[in-house]
C-alpha positions in Angstrom: 6.4 -8.8 13.0 5.0 -12.2 12.1 3.6 -13.7 8.9 0.7 -16.1 9.5 -0.6 -18.1 6.5 -4.4 -18.6 6.7 -4.7 -20.2 3.3 -2.1 -21.5 0.9 -3.9 -23.3 -1.9 -4.6 -22.3 -5.5 -8.0 -22.1 -7.3 -10.3 -23.9 -4.8 -10.0 -25.2 -1.3 -8.7 -28.7 -0.7 -8.5 -31.0 2.3 -4.9 -29.8 2.8 -5.1 -26.1 1.9 -7.6 -23.3 2.1 -7.7 -20.5 -0.5 -5.3 -17.6 -0.3 -5.0 -15.3 2.7 -2.0 -14.1 4.7 -2.0 -12.1 7.9 0.9 -9.7 8.6 0.8 -9.4 12.4 2.1 -6.0 13.4 1.0 -6.3 17.0 4.3 -5.1 18.5 4.9 -2.4 15.9 1.4 -0.8 15.7 -1.1 -3.1 17.6 -2.8 -4.1 14.4 -3.0 -6.8 11.7 -2.8 -6.4 7.9 -4.5 -9.0 5.7 -3.3 -9.9 2.2 -6.0 -11.5 0.2 -9.1 -13.0 1.7 -10.1 -16.3 0.0 -13.3 -18.2 0.8 -13.5 -19.3 4.5 -10.8 -16.9 5.7 -12.9 -16.1 8.8 -13.2 -19.8 9.5 -9.4 -20.2 9.4 -9.1 -17.2 11.8 -11.2 -19.1 14.4 -8.3 -21.5 14.7 -5.8 -18.7 15.6 -5.5 -15.9 18.1 -6.3 -13.3 15.5 -9.2 -10.9 16.3 -11.1 -9.5 13.2 -11.4 -6.1 14.9 -7.6 -5.9 15.0 -7.5 -6.0 11.2 -6.6 -2.4 10.2 -5.9 -2.9 6.4 -6.8 -5.4 3.8 -4.7 -5.6 0.6 -6.1 -7.5 -2.4 -3.8 -8.7 -5.1 -6.4 -9.4 -7.7 -10.1 -10.1 -8.1 -10.2 -13.8 -8.8 -12.6 -15.6 -6.4 -10.0 -17.6 -4.5 -8.5 -14.3 -3.3 -11.7 -12.3 -2.5 -14.7 -14.6 -1.8 -13.9 -14.5 2.0 -14.4 -10.7 2.2 -18.2 -10.7 2.7 -18.1 -12.9 5.8 -15.0 -11.3 7.3 -16.2 -7.7 6.9 -19.5 -8.7 8.5 -17.9 -10.5 11.4 -15.5 -7.6 12.1 -18.6 -5.5 12.6 -20.6 -8.1 14.7 -17.5 -8.6 17.0 -17.3 -4.9 17.9 -14.9 -3.6 15.3 -15.7 0.2 15.0 -12.4 1.5 13.7 -12.2 2.4 10.0 -10.8 -0.3 7.7 -8.6 0.5 4.7 -9.2 -1.8 1.7 -6.7 -1.7 -1.1 -7.2 -3.5 -4.4 -7.6 -3.2 -8.2 -10.4 -1.3 -9.8 -13.6 -3.3 -9.1 -13.0 -4.1 -5.4 -15.2 -1.2 -4.3 -18.0 -2.3 -6.6 -17.7 -5.9 -5.4 -17.9 -5.0 -1.7 -20.6 -2.4 -2.0 -22.8 -4.6 -4.1 -22.4 -7.4 -1.6 -23.3 -5.1 1.3 -26.3 -3.7 -0.6 -27.8 -6.9 -1.8 -27.4 -8.7 1.5 -28.5 -5.6 3.5 -25.4 -5.9 5.7 -24.8 -2.9 7.9 -21.3 -2.3 9.1 -20.4 -0.5 12.3 -17.3 1.0 10.7 -16.5 2.9 7.5 -14.5 1.3 4.7 -12.0 3.5 3.0 -11.4 2.2 -0.5 -8.1 2.6 -2.4 -8.0 1.6 -6.0 -4.9 3.6 -7.1 -2.5 0.7 -7.5 0.9 1.9 -8.5 3.9 3.1 -6.6 3.6 4.1 -2.9 0.1 3.5 -1.8 0.6 4.0 2.0 3.2 5.6 4.1 3.5 6.9 7.7 6.3 7.4 10.2 6.7 3.6 10.6 5.8 1.8 7.4 5.7 2.1 3.7 3.7 0.0 1.2 4.5 0.0 -2.5 2.8 -2.0 -5.3 3.3 -2.8 -8.9 1.5 -4.6 -11.7 2.6 -8.2 -12.3 1.8 -10.6 -15.2 -1.4 -12.6 -14.7 -4.6 -13.2 -16.8 -6.3 -10.2 -15.1 -4.6 -7.3 -13.3 -2.7 -8.7 -10.4 -0.4 -6.8 -8.1 2.5 -7.4 -5.7 3.1 -5.5 -2.5 6.4 -4.5 -0.9 6.1 -3.7 2.8 9.0 -1.7 4.3 9.4 -1.0 8.0 11.4 2.2 8.4 14.6 2.2 10.5 13.9 2.1 14.2 14.6 5.1 16.5 18.1 5.5 17.8 19.0 3.7 21.0 19.9 6.0 23.9 23.0 5.1 25.8 21.8 6.2 29.2 25.1 5.6 31.0 26.9 8.0 28.6 24.2 10.6 28.9 24.1 10.6 32.7 27.9 10.7 32.9 27.8 14.0 30.9 25.4 15.4 33.5 22.0 14.9 31.8 19.3 14.5 34.5 16.5 12.0 34.3 13.5 13.4 32.6 12.5 15.0 29.3 16.1 15.9 28.2 16.8 12.2 27.8 13.7 11.8 25.6 14.9 14.7 23.4 18.4 13.2 23.0 16.8 9.8 22.0 14.7 11.6 19.4 17.8 13.2 17.8 17.8 16.6 19.5 20.8 18.2 21.1 20.1 19.6 24.6 21.6 22.4 26.7 22.2 21.7 30.4 21.8 24.1 33.3 25.5 24.9 33.3 25.3 26.0 29.6 27.0 22.9 28.2 25.6 21.2 25.2 25.2 17.4 24.9 24.8 16.2 21.3 22.4 13.4 20.5 24.9 11.7 18.3 27.3 11.4 21.2 24.9 9.4 23.4 22.9 7.4 20.9 23.6 4.5 18.6 21.7 4.1 15.3 18.5 2.1 15.5 18.2 -1.2 13.8 17.0 -1.3 10.2 13.4 -2.5 9.6 12.2 -5.5 7.7 11.2 -5.7 4.0 8.5 -8.2 3.0 7.4 -8.8 -0.6 4.0 -10.5 -1.0 3.2 -11.2 -4.7 -0.1 -12.0 -6.3 -0.7 -14.6 -9.0 1.9 -14.0 -11.7 4.0 -15.4 -14.5 7.7 -15.0 -14.1 8.3 -11.3 -14.8 10.9 -8.5 -14.2 8.4 -6.5 -12.2 8.3 -9.1 -9.5 12.1 -9.1 -9.3 12.3 -5.4 -9.0 9.6 -5.2 -6.3 11.4 -7.8 -4.3 14.9 -6.4 -4.4 16.8 -7.5 -1.2 13.7 -8.4 0.6 14.1 -10.3 3.9 11.3 -12.5 2.7 9.4 -12.9 -0.5 6.1 -14.8 -0.7 5.7 -16.1 -4.2 3.1 -18.3 -5.8 4.3 -21.7 -6.9 1.2 -23.2 -8.5 3.1 -25.6 -10.7 6.4 -27.6 -10.7 9.3 -27.4 -13.1 7.8 -30.1 -15.4 4.7 -28.1 -16.1 6.2 -24.8 -17.1 4.2 -24.5 -20.3 0.9 -25.0 -18.4 1.9 -22.4 -15.8 2.5 -19.9 -18.5 -0.8 -20.6 -20.2 -2.7 -20.1 -17.0 -0.8 -17.0 -15.9 1.1 -18.7 -13.1 4.6 -19.6 -12.0 6.4 -22.8 -11.3 8.3 -23.2 -8.0 11.5 -23.0 -10.1 10.5 -19.6 -11.4 9.6 -18.4 -7.9 13.1 -19.5 -6.8 14.7 -17.7 -9.8 12.8 -14.5 -8.9 14.1 -14.7 -5.3 17.6 -15.3 -6.6 17.6 -12.4 -9.0 16.1 -10.2 -6.3 18.7 -11.3 -3.7 15.9 -12.1 -1.3 16.9 -13.8 1.9 14.0 -16.2 2.3 11.5 -17.5 -0.2 8.2 -18.8 1.0 6.4 -20.7 -1.8 2.7 -20.3 -1.6 -0.5 -20.8 -3.7 0.2 -24.5 -4.2 -1.9 -26.5 -6.7 -4.1 -29.3 -5.2 -2.4 -31.6 -7.7 0.5 -31.7 -5.2 0.0 -33.8 -2.1 2.0 -33.5 1.1 4.4 -36.3 -0.1 5.2 -34.3 -3.2 6.6 -31.3 -1.2 10.1 -32.8 -0.8 10.3 -33.1 -4.6 9.3 -29.5 -5.1 11.8 -28.2 -2.6 14.6 -30.3 -4.1 13.9 -28.8 -7.5 15.0 -25.4 -6.4 17.8 -26.0 -3.9 20.4 -25.2 -6.4 18.6 -21.9 -7.4 17.6 -20.5 -4.0 18.8 -22.6 -1.0 16.6 -20.8 1.6 13.2 -21.9 0.2 10.3 -23.3 2.2 6.7 -24.2 1.3 4.0 -22.6 3.3 1.2 -24.6 4.9 -2.1 -23.4 6.3 -1.3 -21.9 9.8 2.5 -21.8 9.1 3.9 -18.8 11.0 7.2 -17.0 10.5 8.6 -14.3 12.8 11.1 -11.5 12.3 14.0 -11.4 14.7 15.2 -7.8 15.1 18.5 -8.9 16.6 19.5 -11.4 14.0 17.7 -9.6 11.2 16.2 -12.9 9.9 12.8 -14.4 9.4 12.4 -17.9 10.9 9.5 -20.4 11.1 8.0 -20.7 14.5 
């Protein structure tokens, strides 16, 4: 799994940062990409990466402000023009379906694939054998949601040497043992799966939060996450302004990560008032609250290491 930041700015694009969009690359896990928010010019940002729009399987929208959805018309059209024919699942607050369908109708855009809309935004909104996605309402000036993405534990690892030493031949019996089934050999003896396998590694937990004031819901959604992506539109000196506009300071983002016991905080959605030379000041503000804090930039990429169970910038 990898997190690729396509846009990390707040409100409107700047020379340093495009508007909000994050790609969760699940190419090894399921051969697809999930997109979280789709600000203006997201498809332009994708052109500077190896991402293929047709690989985008799901899009999750945190809220309906323009800097999080104005890139959808172009992206949805390009996915069709570039040969995407698989259905696309689009999750978001009530109104996302109306926005997309109105855009398609007025512009007379025909898509080569169906869009499945999901506007039920509370609790578990997606689950299969590999992944689970949960969402909850945060505290912004319009309904804004956070997402918790959990990879389920990986399958047990088969210890082939142990299995063959017990007389298990190569073939389908080994696969059954790996899947957790006990098997009976030709001589009538039974080999138990638990005797020749070791538990699979745990999966990752990623929390991606929409625009929000500091709130308990964000802490609860992010509990013990391996990485939490939290907006940091303002600095510690502008806490009052942040609250008035429904946003968080980087200090409040760090406090959320600390209370949630999250391993890594990636501060995102940075106001254009902060220039690159201000970033050291921002990070220094929170070192005593959450030491593993980094600021995302456009095209920053972080990878999950299954062996060390950590997210690292690459």
